[in-house]
Short mmCIF file of the C-alpha atoms (twelve columns), coordinates in Angstrom:
data_MODEL
# 
_entry.id   MODEL 
# 
loop_
_atom_site.group_PDB 
_atom_site.id 
_atom_site.type_symbol 
_atom_site.label_atom_id 
_atom_site.label_alt_id 
_atom_site.label_comp_id 
_atom_site.label_asym_id 
_atom_site.label_seq_id 
_atom_site.Cartn_x 
_atom_site.Cartn_y 
_atom_site.Cartn_z 
_atom_site.pdbx_PDB_model_num 
ATOM 1   C CA . UNK A 1   0.159   -0.095  -0.047  1 
ATOM 2   C CA . UNK A 2   1.215   3.256   -1.149  1 
ATOM 3   C CA . UNK A 3   0.289   6.975   0.876   1 
ATOM 4   C CA . UNK A 4   0.378   9.898   -1.283  1 
ATOM 5   C CA . UNK A 5   -0.121  12.255  1.689   1 
ATOM 6   C CA . UNK A 6   1.117   12.129  5.219   1 
ATOM 7   C CA . UNK A 7   -1.403  10.751  7.888   1 
ATOM 8   C CA . UNK A 8   -0.983  9.212   11.066  1 
ATOM 9   C CA . UNK A 9   -2.807  6.190   12.174  1 
ATOM 10  C CA . UNK A 10  -6.755  6.680   13.526  1 
ATOM 11  C CA . UNK A 11  -7.267  7.198   17.382  1 
ATOM 12  C CA . UNK A 12  -9.667  4.782   19.322  1 
ATOM 13  C CA . UNK A 13  -13.104 6.042   17.699  1 
ATOM 14  C CA . UNK A 14  -15.145 8.236   20.458  1 
ATOM 15  C CA . UNK A 15  -18.696 9.544   20.659  1 
ATOM 16  C CA . UNK A 16  -18.317 13.185  19.244  1 
ATOM 17  C CA . UNK A 17  -17.884 13.792  15.415  1 
ATOM 18  C CA . UNK A 18  -18.035 11.465  12.757  1 
ATOM 19  C CA . UNK A 19  -18.995 8.173   14.864  1 
ATOM 20  C CA . UNK A 20  -21.289 7.257   11.308  1 
ATOM 21  C CA . UNK A 21  -20.564 5.854   8.642   1 
ATOM 22  C CA . UNK A 22  -22.786 5.702   5.391   1 
ATOM 23  C CA . UNK A 23  -21.448 2.751   3.160   1 
ATOM 24  C CA . UNK A 24  -23.193 2.718   -0.918  1 
ATOM 25  C CA . UNK A 25  -22.233 0.588   -2.823  1 
ATOM 26  C CA . UNK A 26  -22.273 0.287   -6.777  1 
ATOM 27  C CA . UNK A 27  -23.766 -1.210  -9.462  1 
ATOM 28  C CA . UNK A 28  -24.027 -5.003  -9.835  1 
ATOM 29  C CA . UNK A 29  -23.188 -5.369  -5.958  1 
ATOM 30  C CA . UNK A 30  -25.156 -5.146  -2.976  1 
ATOM 31  C CA . UNK A 31  -24.879 -3.749  0.653   1 
ATOM 32  C CA . UNK A 32  -23.354 -7.045  1.589   1 
ATOM 33  C CA . UNK A 33  -19.964 -5.800  -0.184  1 
ATOM 34  C CA . UNK A 34  -19.223 -4.039  2.575   1 
ATOM 35  C CA . UNK A 35  -19.169 -7.159  5.188   1 
ATOM 36  C CA . UNK A 36  -15.813 -7.052  5.653   1 
ATOM 37  C CA . UNK A 37  -15.032 -3.650  6.587   1 
ATOM 38  C CA . UNK A 38  -18.634 -3.428  8.562   1 
ATOM 39  C CA . UNK A 39  -16.966 -5.602  11.615  1 
ATOM 40  C CA . UNK A 40  -13.364 -3.981  11.515  1 
ATOM 41  C CA . UNK A 41  -15.395 -0.359  11.550  1 
ATOM 42  C CA . UNK A 42  -17.309 -1.856  14.609  1 
ATOM 43  C CA . UNK A 43  -14.227 -2.914  16.535  1 
ATOM 44  C CA . UNK A 44  -13.184 0.963   16.049  1 
ATOM 45  C CA . UNK A 45  -16.554 2.352   17.533  1 
ATOM 46  C CA . UNK A 46  -18.055 2.928   14.896  1 
ATOM 47  C CA . UNK A 47  -21.336 2.839   13.605  1 
ATOM 48  C CA . UNK A 48  -21.320 1.257   10.127  1 
ATOM 49  C CA . UNK A 49  -24.689 1.182   8.212   1 
ATOM 50  C CA . UNK A 50  -24.608 0.044   4.482   1 
ATOM 51  C CA . UNK A 51  -27.575 1.527   2.011   1 
ATOM 52  C CA . UNK A 52  -29.196 -0.642  -0.266  1 
ATOM 53  C CA . UNK A 53  -29.659 1.265   -3.398  1 
ATOM 54  C CA . UNK A 54  -31.888 -0.133  -5.751  1 
ATOM 55  C CA . UNK A 55  -30.216 1.196   -8.800  1 
ATOM 56  C CA . UNK A 56  -33.278 2.597   -10.651 1 
ATOM 57  C CA . UNK A 57  -31.905 5.981   -11.247 1 
ATOM 58  C CA . UNK A 58  -29.707 7.876   -9.845  1 
ATOM 59  C CA . UNK A 59  -32.165 10.521  -7.950  1 
ATOM 60  C CA . UNK A 60  -33.706 6.858   -6.557  1 
ATOM 61  C CA . UNK A 61  -30.173 5.906   -4.977  1 
ATOM 62  C CA . UNK A 62  -29.431 9.465   -3.754  1 
ATOM 63  C CA . UNK A 63  -32.625 9.532   -2.155  1 
ATOM 64  C CA . UNK A 64  -32.239 6.330   -0.510  1 
ATOM 65  C CA . UNK A 65  -28.842 7.220   0.272   1 
ATOM 66  C CA . UNK A 66  -30.102 10.340  2.131   1 
ATOM 67  C CA . UNK A 67  -32.416 8.738   3.679   1 
ATOM 68  C CA . UNK A 68  -29.359 6.579   5.549   1 
ATOM 69  C CA . UNK A 69  -28.243 9.872   6.482   1 
ATOM 70  C CA . UNK A 70  -31.143 10.835  7.939   1 
ATOM 71  C CA . UNK A 71  -31.467 8.082   10.023  1 
ATOM 72  C CA . UNK A 72  -28.397 8.829   12.044  1 
ATOM 73  C CA . UNK A 73  -27.781 10.258  15.316  1 
ATOM 74  C CA . UNK A 74  -25.206 12.788  14.559  1 
ATOM 75  C CA . UNK A 75  -22.910 13.857  11.447  1 
ATOM 76  C CA . UNK A 76  -21.471 10.796  9.170   1 
ATOM 77  C CA . UNK A 77  -18.616 10.002  6.943   1 
ATOM 78  C CA . UNK A 78  -19.971 9.036   3.347   1 
ATOM 79  C CA . UNK A 79  -18.334 6.039   1.466   1 
ATOM 80  C CA . UNK A 80  -18.734 4.907   -2.164  1 
ATOM 81  C CA . UNK A 81  -18.086 2.304   -4.245  1 
ATOM 82  C CA . UNK A 82  -18.068 2.467   -7.870  1 
ATOM 83  C CA . UNK A 83  -20.771 4.006   -9.452  1 
ATOM 84  C CA . UNK A 84  -21.817 5.028   -5.535  1 
ATOM 85  C CA . UNK A 85  -19.017 7.153   -5.882  1 
ATOM 86  C CA . UNK A 86  -21.789 9.093   -8.118  1 
ATOM 87  C CA . UNK A 87  -23.974 8.740   -6.044  1 
ATOM 88  C CA . UNK A 88  -22.163 10.306  -2.650  1 
ATOM 89  C CA . UNK A 89  -21.167 13.223  -4.973  1 
ATOM 90  C CA . UNK A 90  -24.701 14.410  -4.950  1 
ATOM 91  C CA . UNK A 91  -26.339 12.974  -1.823  1 
ATOM 92  C CA . UNK A 92  -23.012 14.293  0.332   1 
ATOM 93  C CA . UNK A 93  -24.253 17.866  -0.082  1 
ATOM 94  C CA . UNK A 94  -26.582 17.259  2.841   1 
ATOM 95  C CA . UNK A 95  -25.549 19.128  5.848   1 
ATOM 96  C CA . UNK A 96  -24.834 15.800  8.206   1 
ATOM 97  C CA . UNK A 97  -22.150 14.745  5.825   1 
ATOM 98  C CA . UNK A 98  -18.690 16.142  7.579   1 
ATOM 99  C CA . UNK A 99  -16.388 14.268  4.513   1 
ATOM 100 C CA . UNK A 100 -16.370 11.356  1.843   1 
ATOM 101 C CA . UNK A 101 -14.403 8.328   0.834   1 
ATOM 102 C CA . UNK A 102 -14.378 7.011   -2.758  1 
ATOM 103 C CA . UNK A 103 -13.275 3.502   -2.859  1 
ATOM 104 C CA . UNK A 104 -12.431 2.614   -6.773  1 
ATOM 105 C CA . UNK A 105 -15.450 4.783   -7.520  1 
ATOM 106 C CA . UNK A 106 -16.196 8.113   -10.023 1 
ATOM 107 C CA . UNK A 107 -16.079 11.011  -8.898  1 
ATOM 108 C CA . UNK A 108 -17.545 13.480  -11.471 1 
ATOM 109 C CA . UNK A 109 -17.938 17.349  -11.547 1 
ATOM 110 C CA . UNK A 110 -21.110 19.206  -11.744 1 
ATOM 111 C CA . UNK A 111 -22.334 18.783  -14.751 1 
ATOM 112 C CA . UNK A 112 -20.790 15.286  -15.498 1 
ATOM 113 C CA . UNK A 113 -22.269 12.256  -15.988 1 
ATOM 114 C CA . UNK A 114 -20.266 8.871   -14.855 1 
ATOM 115 C CA . UNK A 115 -20.968 7.375   -18.892 1 
ATOM 116 C CA . UNK A 116 -18.758 11.026  -20.135 1 
ATOM 117 C CA . UNK A 117 -15.939 10.200  -17.987 1 
ATOM 118 C CA . UNK A 118 -12.115 8.399   -19.164 1 
ATOM 119 C CA . UNK A 119 -13.652 8.123   -22.956 1 
ATOM 120 C CA . UNK A 120 -9.876  9.043   -23.408 1 
ATOM 121 C CA . UNK A 121 -8.685  6.146   -22.086 1 
ATOM 122 C CA . UNK A 122 -8.840  2.499   -23.249 1 
ATOM 123 C CA . UNK A 123 -11.847 1.041   -22.370 1 
ATOM 124 C CA . UNK A 124 -11.536 -1.452  -19.505 1 
ATOM 125 C CA . UNK A 125 -12.209 -5.263  -20.391 1 
ATOM 126 C CA . UNK A 126 -15.289 -5.966  -17.897 1 
ATOM 127 C CA . UNK A 127 -17.606 -3.419  -19.708 1 
ATOM 128 C CA . UNK A 128 -17.522 -5.726  -22.193 1 
ATOM 129 C CA . UNK A 129 -19.765 -8.404  -20.325 1 
ATOM 130 C CA . UNK A 130 -22.474 -6.066  -19.572 1 
ATOM 131 C CA . UNK A 131 -25.877 -7.415  -21.317 1 
ATOM 132 C CA . UNK A 132 -29.146 -5.551  -21.452 1 
ATOM 133 C CA . UNK A 133 -32.138 -6.809  -20.917 1 
ATOM 134 C CA . UNK A 134 -36.016 -5.739  -22.406 1 
ATOM 135 C CA . UNK A 135 -36.204 -3.181  -19.377 1 
ATOM 136 C CA . UNK A 136 -32.753 -1.462  -20.193 1 
ATOM 137 C CA . UNK A 137 -31.348 -2.963  -17.087 1 
ATOM 138 C CA . UNK A 138 -27.556 -4.286  -17.183 1 
ATOM 139 C CA . UNK A 139 -25.809 -7.420  -15.623 1 
ATOM 140 C CA . UNK A 140 -22.602 -8.467  -15.624 1 
ATOM 141 C CA . UNK A 141 -22.224 -11.917 -16.717 1 
ATOM 142 C CA . UNK A 142 -20.207 -14.532 -14.791 1 
ATOM 143 C CA . UNK A 143 -16.997 -14.426 -16.474 1 
ATOM 144 C CA . UNK A 144 -17.476 -10.650 -15.879 1 
ATOM 145 C CA . UNK A 145 -17.436 -10.989 -12.210 1 
ATOM 146 C CA . UNK A 146 -15.162 -13.889 -12.203 1 
ATOM 147 C CA . UNK A 147 -12.770 -12.627 -14.385 1 
ATOM 148 C CA . UNK A 148 -12.868 -8.888  -14.197 1 
ATOM 149 C CA . UNK A 149 -15.160 -7.628  -11.652 1 
ATOM 150 C CA . UNK A 150 -13.449 -9.711  -8.804  1 
ATOM 151 C CA . UNK A 151 -10.633 -12.567 -10.086 1 
ATOM 152 C CA . UNK A 152 -8.434  -11.544 -6.852  1 
ATOM 153 C CA . UNK A 153 -11.379 -12.766 -4.860  1 
ATOM 154 C CA . UNK A 154 -12.327 -17.015 -3.857  1 
ATOM 155 C CA . UNK A 155 -14.297 -18.646 -5.970  1 
ATOM 156 C CA . UNK A 156 -16.867 -19.166 -3.495  1 
ATOM 157 C CA . UNK A 157 -16.953 -15.158 -2.714  1 
ATOM 158 C CA . UNK A 158 -16.790 -14.497 -6.620  1 
ATOM 159 C CA . UNK A 159 -19.904 -17.287 -7.325  1 
ATOM 160 C CA . UNK A 160 -22.032 -15.590 -4.566  1 
ATOM 161 C CA . UNK A 161 -21.560 -12.304 -5.854  1 
ATOM 162 C CA . UNK A 162 -22.361 -13.233 -9.376  1 
ATOM 163 C CA . UNK A 163 -25.798 -14.480 -7.678  1 
ATOM 164 C CA . UNK A 164 -26.287 -11.848 -5.421  1 
ATOM 165 C CA . UNK A 165 -25.209 -8.447  -8.029  1 
ATOM 166 C CA . UNK A 166 -27.809 -5.600  -8.307  1 
ATOM 167 C CA . UNK A 167 -29.128 -5.066  -11.948 1 
ATOM 168 C CA . UNK A 168 -28.661 -1.698  -12.757 1 
ATOM 169 C CA . UNK A 169 -30.404 0.593   -14.903 1 
ATOM 170 C CA . UNK A 170 -28.562 2.195   -17.554 1 
ATOM 171 C CA . UNK A 171 -29.795 5.466   -17.168 1 
ATOM 172 C CA . UNK A 172 -27.504 5.654   -14.541 1 
ATOM 173 C CA . UNK A 173 -25.082 6.036   -16.719 1 
ATOM 174 C CA . UNK A 174 -26.064 9.427   -18.075 1 
ATOM 175 C CA . UNK A 175 -27.321 10.935  -15.311 1 
ATOM 176 C CA . UNK A 176 -25.616 14.370  -14.459 1 
ATOM 177 C CA . UNK A 177 -24.536 15.242  -11.340 1 
ATOM 178 C CA . UNK A 178 -25.749 18.912  -10.020 1 
ATOM 179 C CA . UNK A 179 -23.677 19.989  -7.355  1 
ATOM 180 C CA . UNK A 180 -20.502 18.233  -6.748  1 
ATOM 181 C CA . UNK A 181 -20.003 17.566  -2.780  1 
ATOM 182 C CA . UNK A 182 -16.493 16.922  -3.035  1 
ATOM 183 C CA . UNK A 183 -15.667 20.304  -3.874  1 
ATOM 184 C CA . UNK A 184 -16.285 21.595  -0.204  1 
ATOM 185 C CA . UNK A 185 -16.168 19.145  1.875   1 
ATOM 186 C CA . UNK A 186 -12.924 17.014  2.761   1 
ATOM 187 C CA . UNK A 187 -12.246 14.031  0.780   1 
ATOM 188 C CA . UNK A 188 -10.300 10.120  0.512   1 
ATOM 189 C CA . UNK A 189 -9.786  8.076   -1.958  1 
ATOM 190 C CA . UNK A 190 -8.964  4.538   -2.469  1 
ATOM 191 C CA . UNK A 191 -7.203  3.851   -5.927  1 
ATOM 192 C CA . UNK A 192 -7.582  -0.228  -7.006  1 
ATOM 193 C CA . UNK A 193 -4.301  -0.641  -8.827  1 
ATOM 194 C CA . UNK A 194 -5.580  -4.016  -10.891 1 
ATOM 195 C CA . UNK A 195 -8.952  -2.414  -11.881 1 
ATOM 196 C CA . UNK A 196 -10.753 -3.720  -14.962 1 
ATOM 197 C CA . UNK A 197 -14.102 -1.634  -13.833 1 
ATOM 198 C CA . UNK A 198 -12.479 1.761   -14.073 1 
ATOM 199 C CA . UNK A 199 -9.004  2.165   -15.198 1 
ATOM 200 C CA . UNK A 200 -6.584  3.323   -12.612 1 
ATOM 201 C CA . UNK A 201 -5.183  5.978   -14.449 1 
ATOM 202 C CA . UNK A 202 -8.898  7.424   -14.001 1 
ATOM 203 C CA . UNK A 203 -9.300  6.970   -10.430 1 
ATOM 204 C CA . UNK A 204 -6.286  8.172   -10.084 1 
ATOM 205 C CA . UNK A 205 -7.122  11.594  -12.017 1 
ATOM 206 C CA . UNK A 206 -10.303 11.657  -9.645  1 
ATOM 207 C CA . UNK A 207 -7.839  11.806  -6.415  1 
ATOM 208 C CA . UNK A 208 -5.586  14.298  -7.833  1 
ATOM 209 C CA . UNK A 209 -8.762  16.484  -8.780  1 
ATOM 210 C CA . UNK A 210 -10.202 16.527  -4.963  1 
ATOM 211 C CA . UNK A 211 -7.278  16.667  -3.801  1 
ATOM 212 C CA . UNK A 212 -7.672  13.356  -1.791  1 
ATOM 213 C CA . UNK A 213 -5.987  11.328  1.134   1 
ATOM 214 C CA . UNK A 214 -5.111  8.849   -1.480  1 
ATOM 215 C CA . UNK A 215 -4.076  4.903   -1.118  1 
ATOM 216 C CA . UNK A 216 -3.311  2.628   -3.425  1 
ATOM 217 C CA . UNK A 217 -3.587  -1.087  -3.189  1 
ATOM 218 C CA . UNK A 218 -2.873  -3.984  -5.528  1 
ATOM 219 C CA . UNK A 219 -6.850  -4.933  -5.922  1 
ATOM 220 C CA . UNK A 220 -9.178  -5.826  -8.727  1 
ATOM 221 C CA . UNK A 221 -12.208 -4.054  -8.816  1 
ATOM 222 C CA . UNK A 222 -13.042 -4.970  -4.931  1 
ATOM 223 C CA . UNK A 223 -10.748 -3.664  -2.567  1 
ATOM 224 C CA . UNK A 224 -13.345 -3.196  0.591   1 
ATOM 225 C CA . UNK A 225 -13.448 -7.161  -0.076  1 
ATOM 226 C CA . UNK A 226 -9.928  -7.888  -1.467  1 
ATOM 227 C CA . UNK A 227 -7.848  -5.752  0.758   1 
ATOM 228 C CA . UNK A 228 -10.575 -4.891  3.750   1 
ATOM 229 C CA . UNK A 229 -7.755  -3.748  6.119   1 
ATOM 230 C CA . UNK A 230 -6.700  -1.524  4.097   1 
ATOM 231 C CA . UNK A 231 -9.771  0.507   3.633   1 
ATOM 232 C CA . UNK A 232 -11.439 0.448   6.737   1 
ATOM 233 C CA . UNK A 233 -8.024  1.924   8.224   1 
ATOM 234 C CA . UNK A 234 -8.170  4.722   5.583   1 
ATOM 235 C CA . UNK A 235 -12.201 5.152   6.633   1 
ATOM 236 C CA . UNK A 236 -10.919 4.904   10.026  1 
ATOM 237 C CA . UNK A 237 -8.281  8.159   9.801   1 
ATOM 238 C CA . UNK A 238 -11.078 10.072  7.524   1 
ATOM 239 C CA . UNK A 239 -13.718 9.945   10.191  1 
ATOM 240 C CA . UNK A 240 -10.681 10.606  13.544  1 
ATOM 241 C CA . UNK A 241 -10.085 13.587  10.666  1 
ATOM 242 C CA . UNK A 242 -13.581 14.675  10.874  1 
ATOM 243 C CA . UNK A 243 -13.854 14.376  14.649  1 
ATOM 244 C CA . UNK A 244 -10.418 16.851  14.525  1 
ATOM 245 C CA . UNK A 245 -12.443 19.368  12.788  1 
ATOM 246 C CA . UNK A 246 -16.336 19.152  14.591  1 
# 
């Protein structure tokens, strides 16, 4: 793991400040994608809640995330994976959100959509494994998950991810951000160095644009599952930083 900014280990969590962490999954996933990170956050005294986005539209997913934010007692840290980065970029404008953590995630700016990003880079191999249905929802083939989405997970984990993936409405790719929360809130970023769904160079571009506290892990598109300890550590540090500012 490499650090691109200096940071100190997080202190033990306490009741002040950002003790709440709201975790937002991306496309072709669900809240269980945070199953390895949640216990690590709870061990440090953080209240971790995973959102179950319907993946029917960006507006629906933002609304679902904002309901989760509203249920928290006090301020919270918002964490997004993959397409979930677009969700937290919009939902993060909620005044209860004091920081954002992007995990191998898109970070569109105002007026941008996920589908607008990275067109100057070679298309990731995993995108060729998307299949639309008659209702306009996209799913990943078993090959797509096994070889491109999560190849560094155990076979059983990949099989479960294939069976539980959330079909995603293709319209989310064209939905534009109205106000980018990362422009005025502290950010952190996990770059997945072996990602075959979002180019790692694009992830680095997002992190640089946001001036994010950044780590890089040698992971597929799912570092929260393949490198849960490193991801949890960055989230804990972000929560600690929020407490120091509170």
